[in-house]
N, C-alpha and C positions, 0 to 999 in steps of 0.2 A: 520441486520435489513433490510429486502429486499424490502421495499416499497418506492416509490417516488411519488410526485404529478403528474409528467409526465416523461416518459422515454425519455432521450435525444437521438437524432438520431445517435450519434457516439458511444453510450454506449453499450459494450458487457458484462457488469457485470450482475450478477444475480439480476436484479431489476425488479419490477412489479408495474404497476400503482395502487396507493392506492385506495381501495374501499371507498364508501361514509362513511361507518362506519368501521374504522380501528379496526380489532379484536386484539387490543393491549394486553388486559388482558389474552386472550386465548394464544396469542403468548408468552407472558412472562412466563406463566405456563409451556409451552413447553421448553422454554430456560432453565429454572431452572431444570426441570426434565431431560433434555438432559445433562446438566452439571453434575447432580448427577450421571447419567449413565456413564459418562466419567471419573469420579474421579480416578478410578484405574490407569489411564494413567499418573496421575500427583502426586500421593501420595508421600509425602516426599520431594517434590520439591517446592521451593519458586517461586512465580509468580512475574516477574519483570515488566510486562506491560499488560494492557487490552485495546483492541481497539474495539470501537463500529463503525463498518463499514457498508456500504450499497450498493445500496439503499440510503435512507436518514434517518439516525438514529434520527435526530432532529425532525422527525414527531412524535416521542414518547415524552411524557411530561417529565419534570425533575423528577417528582414523580415516574414515571415508571422506569426511569434510576436508580434512587436511590434504588428502590425495587430490581432491578436486581443486583446492586452492593452489596447490603446488603446480598443477597443470595450467591454471590461469596465469600464475606468475611467470611461468616459462614462456608464455605466448604473448602476453600483453604488458604494457608499461603501466604499472600501478603508481599512483601518487604516494609519496612517503607517508601521508596521513590518511590513506584510503580507509573509508568506513566500510566495515564488513559485518553485516547483520545476519543473524540467524533467527527465524521465527521458531518458537517453541511453545509447547503446551505444558502446563504444570504437572501433569501426571508423571510420576517418577518412572513408570514402566517404559516411557518413550524416549528417554535421553540418558546419555552419559552425564557425569558431573559437568557443571559449567566450567570447572577448572580444566577439564580435558578439552572442551571446546575452545577455551581461551588459548590453550597451548597449540591448538590446531590453527589459530589465526583469527578467531572470532573476537571482535572488540565491541560489538553492540548486540543486544538481544531484544527481540520483541516478544513479550510474554502474553499469550492469549488467556487472560484471566476472565474477562467478560462480567463476572460478578463475584463478590466474596460470600454470597449466600448459598449454602448448600441447597436450599429449597428452590431458589431461582435457577441455579445451575442445572438441577435435575429437570426443571420444566423446559429448558432450552436444549436438552439432550447432551450436555457436556459430560465427559467421563471422569472429570476430576472434581474435587471438593475443596473447601477452604483449607483443610489440613495440607493438601498437596500444594496449594498456592504458597503457603508459609514455608514449606520445605524448599520449593523452587527459589523463593526469595533468599532464603538462607544460603542456598547453593550459589546464587549469583554473587552475593556479598563475599562469600568465602573465596570465590574465584577472582575477586577484585574487579568484577564487571559492574561499574557504577553507571555506565551509559546504557540504560535499558529503558524500554517502553512497556507500559501496561496498556493493553487493549481493554476497554471497559464499555459495556453497552447499557443503555437505559430504555425505558418503556418496554420492559420484558413482561411476559404473560403474568398478570396478577401482581405486578410490582407496585408498591405504594411510593409516594413521594419520600416518606421517611426511609424506606429501604434504599432508594436511589441516593439520598444524602449519605447514608451509612457507607455505601459502596465508594462514593467519592472520598469520604473521610479516610477510609482504609487504604485507598489507592495513594492518597497524598502521604499518609503516614508511612507507607512502604518506601518512600524516598526515591522514586524513579526520576530519571532525567526528563522523561517524555511521557505524556499520557494521551492516548487516542480515545475520545469520548464520543460515541455515535449511537444513533437510534437504531433499534432493531426494526428492520423493514421486511415485509413479506415479499420475497422475490419469486418470479415465475419458475416453474419446474423444480420446486423444492418440496420437501415433505410438508412444511408448514403451509405452502400454497395449496396443497391437496386437502389438508385438514387444518384450517387456520385456528390458532389459539386465540383466546380472549386477551386483547392488548389494551393498555390504558387509552382512554379517549384522547383526541388530539390536544385539547386544552391542557390536560394533565401532562402529556408528553412535552408540550412546549414549556410548561412550568419546570419540569425536570431538567430540560435543556438549559434554561436560563439560570436556574439555581446552580447547576453544575458549573456553568461558565463563571458565575460569580465566585463560587468556592475555589475553583482552580486559580483564577486570577488573583484572589486574595492570598493564595499560598505561593505566589510568585511563578505560576505557570502561565505564560503569555500565550494567548490564542494567535497562532500565525496562519492557520488554515481553518476551513469550516469545522472540522472535527478533531483538530490536533492542537496540543498545548505543550510547551516546552519551557524548561529553565533557560535563562539567558545563555545564548550561544550554543544550545544543544538541540536545535531543530534537526530533523532527519534530513541529511544531505541527499540521500537517495530519493526520498519523496519530493523534496524541493526541486530536484531535477525534473521529475515528472511534471510538476505543477508549473514550472517555468518553461515548459515545452522544450526541454532538452532532449538529447538522444540517449537511447539505451538499447543494448543487445538483448535478444530473447534466446535463452538457452534452456531447454527442457520441455517436457510434455505440456502443451497448452500455453507456453510462454508467448507473450506478445512483445514486439520490438518496434522501435521508430528510429529512423536514421535520416538525417538531412544529407542531400546530395548536391553540394554547392555547384558543381560543374554543370549539372542538369537543371539547376534552379528548381529542385523537386524535393518532396518529402515522401519517403517510403515507409509504409506500414507492412509488417509481416507477422505471421504466427506459425507456431510449430504444431505438429499433430497433437490432438488433445488426449487421446487414450494412450496410456503408457505402453501397452502392448504394441499398438500401431507405431508409436514413436520409436520403440526399440527395434523395429524392422529397419530403421535407418542405417544401422551399422552395416547391413548387407547392401542396401540400395544406394547409400550415400545421400539420401534425401529425407530430411526430417520436416520439410516445409509443408504446411497445410494451405497457406495463403500468402500472397505478396502482391501489393498494388501501390501505385503512386496516387497521392491525394490530389484532387483538383483544387482550384483556387478557393472555392467556397468551403471545402472541407478543411483546408489549412486555416482559414480565417476562424471558423467555428471552433476547431480544436484549440487554437491558441487562446481564444477568449474563454472557452469552457474551462481550461486549466488555470490560467493566470487569475481569473476572477475569483477563484476559490481562496486565493491568498489574501490575508488581512492587509498586506502592503499594497495590494492591487496590481494593476497591469503596468509593466515597465514598457513605455512606448518605444524606447530604443531597442528592445528585444524583438519587436515585431518583424521588421524587414529581414534581419539576419536569420531568424528562425522560421520564417514562412517563405522567404524569397519574393515577397510582394511589397508594393509601395504602400505607405500609410494612407495615402489618398483614397485607397479602395475602401477604407472603413470609416473615414471621417464623418460621413453623413450619419451612419448608424451610431457612432459615438456621440454625435451632437444630439441625436434623438434621445439617447439614454440620459444625457446631461439635462436636457430640457424637461424630461419626465421626473427629474429629481432622484434618479437612481444611481448616477455616477457623478463624481466631482473630479475635475482636472487640477493637478498641482504638481509642480516640479517634475515634469516629464513622467508623471504617473496618473493613472485613472483609478480612483478608489471608489468602491461602493459606498454610498451614503448609508446612514442608519437604516433607511427604508430599503435601499438596494441590497443591503446585507441580509435583511429579513426575507426579502423576496428575490433571492439570488437567481432562482430558476427563470424568473421573468426577465432579468437582466441578460442572462445567457441566451435566452430565446431571441433577443434582438439580433444576435449574430448568427442565427441559424440560416442555412441556405434558403432562399425564397421558396424552393420546392417543398421544404419541410415545415414551413411556418403555418 
């Protein structure tokens, strides 16, 4: 769902400022037709999660979300306990009540809080403040949605360690099932890239990260991925599927998908048209696709390790061949190199980053880069 009220200056996602009259019904017709077109990629496979991401999906009404979910249920086999997540921003102008979204079928919410400080929120261009965050949290609990995530950033422009700790404390006190805690980075082709703000120095950012990890784990939020923490048993199933190198359909403007093709011993990556206006031409042409290609052996190896190494539980060796179509022997030498360098440890059919490997995870992942990119 690619529209936002306003694009944040740090955002490099496929998001576009919403027009005065959001073409929601036209866009929904395209989503459903796009899904219909992609059904052969998923026939015979149950769906474990649905994720409404953006942009700001909560710009769409609960009725429109319900219409979309009804179309999905009519076409695909959903698991009885399917996880259905809606990304939402705290600004009350952007969404129906969460009770309405719950009635539409949403059972998990990811709330883009980023900070509880009005001052820091203004510096990163957010349109909400702390009061709107509290209203959104009250709406979540009133709706009975206890499985929700709070997105929280650190190393914001001018942020002090004390402010970072206060943000963590307030996030924990809000009682979410899941917290995503990640550093603000300046991405190319963003407003912040054109006019960089003053960010905390690296050592201070590292201290904020470490302090945050310690506070979250002391509050019973276990780190299960580089930037994600959850109460026991409440990890994001949708994101776990990404990180375990599972398959997912791409529906909507700028969406990216990945599908294993066992008969061809291949992995297909594909993407939809990025701009919503171009995407909505698909209803006439019958083609929403921007790109589709098969990954070569080196790309499959790198993607598998790039994703699974982000998990605290490490790499599941038994996943490698079914998810890449390649024999483990192709990576044994590189795995051994990482072990001998003290970056990985092998145990019970898993490869886990050591303490040093976890701190220098990029270096570990680079061992599995194709030779042409090293």
